[in-house]
N, C-alpha and C positions, 0 to 999 in steps of 0.2 A: 273616504278619508285620505287614502294615498294620493288620489287624483288632485286633491287640494294642495298637496305639497309640491306639485310640479307646475312650473310656469313654461308655457310654450310661446316662443317669441316669433310671432307671425311676420314681423318686419325684418327679421334676421339682422340684428346688430352685428357690425363688422369690427374685428380687431385690426386697426389700420397700422399700428406700430407697437413696438415693445422696447423696453430697456432692461438689461440684465447685468448686474454687477456682483462680483465675488471677491473673496479674500485669498490668502495664500494657500490654504488647504484645498480650496476649490480650483486654484490654479494648477495644482498637481493631480486633480481628479480626471476622470475619463470624459467629462463633458466640457473641458476647458475651452474648446473651440466655439462653444455656443454662448459664451459670455461676451458682452460688449466691452466691459472694463474689468480687469483683474488687478488686485492689489498685492504687493509683495509682503506686507505685514498687517497685523491686526489693528494697528494704531491709525492707519490712514492719515498720518501726519497730524493727528488730533491729540488733545491732552488726556482724554479719557476714552474708554471703550464705548461709553454711551454716546459721546459726540461722534465717534467713528461710525457707530450704528446709524445715527442721523445722516451722516455723509453718504452712506451706502444708498439710502432711500432718495436723498436729493439727487444723486448722480443717476440713479435708475429712472426717476421721473423726468429729469431734464433730457436724458438720452431719448426716451420715448417721444417727448415733445419735439425734439430736433429731428428725429427720423420721420415724423409725420409732417415736417415742414410747417409747424404751427408755432405760435407764441404762447407764453404762459397765459395771457389774457384771453386766448381762444378757448381755454379749458373752462367749462361751465361748472363742473363739480369734481372734487377729488375725494375718493373713498378709499381708505387704506387703514392699516393697523400693524401692530407688532406685539411683542411679548413683554416689553419692559413696563414697569409701573406707570399706570395712566397713559400708556402708549405715547410717551413724550418724544421719542425719536420721530414718529410719524407726525405728531402735532407740530413739532418744530420745523419739519419739512413743509407742512402746510403754511407755516409762517413765512417761509422763503418763497413759496409759490404765490401766496396772496390771492387765492381763488376760493370760492365757496367749498367748505370742507365738512365731511361726515367721517368722524373717527370710528373705527370698527375694532372690536375685540372678539375673535372667534378662536383664539390661540392659533394652532397651526392650520386651522380651517379657514383663516382669514382671507387667503387669496381667492378662494372660490366664493366665499360670502360676498366679497367685494365685486367679483366679476358678475355674479348673479344679480346683485342690486344695480350695478351699472347697466347691465343689459336690460333690466326692467325699466330704468329711466329712459334709455335710448328707445326701446321698443314703444314706450308710451308717448314718444316725441316731445318729452319735456326738456330735452337738451340735444345738441348736435355732437358734442365731444365730452366724454367723461373719462377721467384718468383714475385708474385703480391699481393697487399693488399691495405687497406685503414684504416684510423684511425680518431678519434676525441677525444677531452677532454672537458668535460662539462664546467669547469671553464675558460679554455683558449678560447674556442669558444664563450661562453657567453660574455666574456670581450671584444672580438673583434666586434661581430655582434650586441650585445644588450647592456647590462649593466653589470659591475662587480657584482658578487653575493653579495658582501658586501654592495652594494648600496640598495639592497632590493626592487627593482622596482616591481610594481604590474604587473602581466601578465594576459591577457584575456584567456578565456577557449579554444580558438583556438590555443594557443601557444603549443609548444612541448618541450620535455626535451632532451637536447643533450647527447648522449651516451658517456661515458668515456670507450673507448675500441678500440682495434685494431684487425683486422683479416687478415691473410695472407695464401696463398696457393702456393704450387709448382705445376706447370703444366709441364707434361713430355710427351715424345713421346710414352712411354710404361710403364706399371706397373699396380699395383692393385689399384682400386678405381673408383669413379664415372668418367664418361667421358663427354666431352662437345660436344653436337650435332651441335649447331648453335648459332649465335648471331645476333641480330638486333640492328643497330645503330640508335640512336634517332635524331630527328630534334629539333631545338629550337622552343618552343611554348610559346608565350607571349599573355595572354588574358587581359593584362592591369591592373592586380592586383598590388597593391603597399604596402600592409600591410605585414611587415616582421614577424608579429606574426600569420600569417595564411599561412604558407608555404605549408601545405597540400592542401588547396584549390587552390593555385597557381600551384602546380605541377601535380595535378590530370589530366588535359587535356593532358599533355605530356606523362604520363603513358598510357593513353588510346590510344593515337596516335601510340605509339610504339607497344603496344599489338596487335592492329588491323593490323598494317603493318606486324608484325611477322606472324600472322595467315593467312593473305592473301598471302604473298609471298611464304609460304610453303604449302598453301592449307590445313590447319589444322583446325579441330574443337577444341574448347577449352577443350573438354573432353579428348583429347589426353594426357593432362597433369593431374597428380594427384593434383597438386597445381599450381596456378599462384599467385606469391607472389610479391607485390610491396615493394619498399625499405623502405620508411618512410613517407607515406602519413598521418599516424595517423587516428583517427576516422573521422575527418572532410573530409580530402582528399579521404580516402578510400570509404566513402559513396558516395561522388560525382563521383568518378571514376566508382563505381559499377553501379550507375544510368546512367552515360554516355554510358557505355558498353551495357546496356540493351536497351537504346534508339537507338543504332547503330545496334541492332539485334544480339548481341553476347550473346548466351545462356550460362551462367555460374552460377553455384550455389553459394549461400552465403558462404558455408563452403569451397568451392574450391578456392575462391578469398580471399586471406589473405594479411596481411601487417606486415612487420618486426617490424614496430613501435608500433604495438599492441600486439606483441608476447613476447617481452623481459621483460617487467615489470609486476608486480602484480597490480590488480585493486586497492589495498589499497595504492599504492605508488602515491604521488602527482605529476603526470607527465602531467596533463592537457589533451591534445588531444592525447598523446602518445609520442613515442620516435622519435628522429631525429639524424642527424649527419652522417658524412661519415663513421663512425665506426658502424652505426646501421645495415645496410644490410651486412656489412663485418662480424660482429660477429654472427649475426643470421644465415646468409647464410653459412658461413664457419664452424660454430660450430653446432648449433641446426639442421639445415636442412640437412647438410651432414651426421650428425650422424644418423638422421632418415633414410636416404637412405641406410646407411651401415647396419642398423638393419633390412632392408627389408620392412620398413613401407611405403616408397615412391619409385617409380621407375623413374618417370619423373617429373621434375619441371621446370617452367619458372620463373626465378628470374629477376625482373624488378626494377633496382635501379633508383631512381628519384633524380634530383638535381635542386636546385634553384640557378641560376648563377648571383646572385647579389653580391654587395660588400657594405661595409659601405659608401664608397664614392658615389656609384650610388644611394643608398637610400637617402643620404643627398642632392643629386641633383634632387630628386623627380622622378627618373626613375622608370618605372614599372619593374616587376620581370620576366626575361626570364628563362624558365625552360626546362629541358631535361630529357629523360629516356633512358637507355640502357638495353636491355634484353639478357639474356644468358640461353640457354636450356641445362639442365644437366640430364643425365640418368645413372642409375646404375642397372645392372642385374647380381649379383654375381653368 
């Protein structure tokens, strides 16, 4: 059963370009140099936060297209998503691109869901160029899932800070860049947690389930990868996941097992347990981690984006939080 969850891409789809855009908080973070565009305020010269959210994704996709020296009409499919109701920021971006579009919702796992599906399309030779990405906007997402920032509601230490950012990549049949080895599709895991301010704790078991399924299906030792990076578990979820992996007999070092939500911001920034949002793994993965691979610092990484599949309505109806994680293996040997 675990083997059926993992796709091996024999034709090695290539990530030929990326576009990464961030907001003011990301501009002050420790990965600022890995962004293509950084904005000085949350409005991005738009009338609403939701329109600013759309602009993040538009800029990330266009930057990826420009860096690949392609035109919009060269893109055969666009696969992407976000956290806002009916993924409207992404759908409106698709309106601007005017290319065939598949909207995705995997919450904060959307970046790797899109990368896995894009790689499957390229590997099967159904397209030459597929554009994929994910995004989030702090103020827009906080307004929908928690409280508007103007409300000033108190948050517990387990809460995480939603990233204002968008990351996009173009996956192609050939070209120069990191290539995608395989992908493992997650199962929905629900441990009965109901606290929307402890997403990391809720998502940790899903991340562990997918990591173990990936290693078992490909008969790999964790040491095969230079890094195994979860999407946005934050400090709480990352520590839980690390402990669960050890209990399952997975030998992985503390430095090898990292989290995007703990990498993007500085310790001095008030982000509680770390970063979150669909844009978190997208900007860290498509910016910082791909740049490290291109510099020769990393050869193989397993990027495991995690998502909490709740909604404001499900929370109000006192439902627990179903979670998922999708993993994509990326390699680069220039």
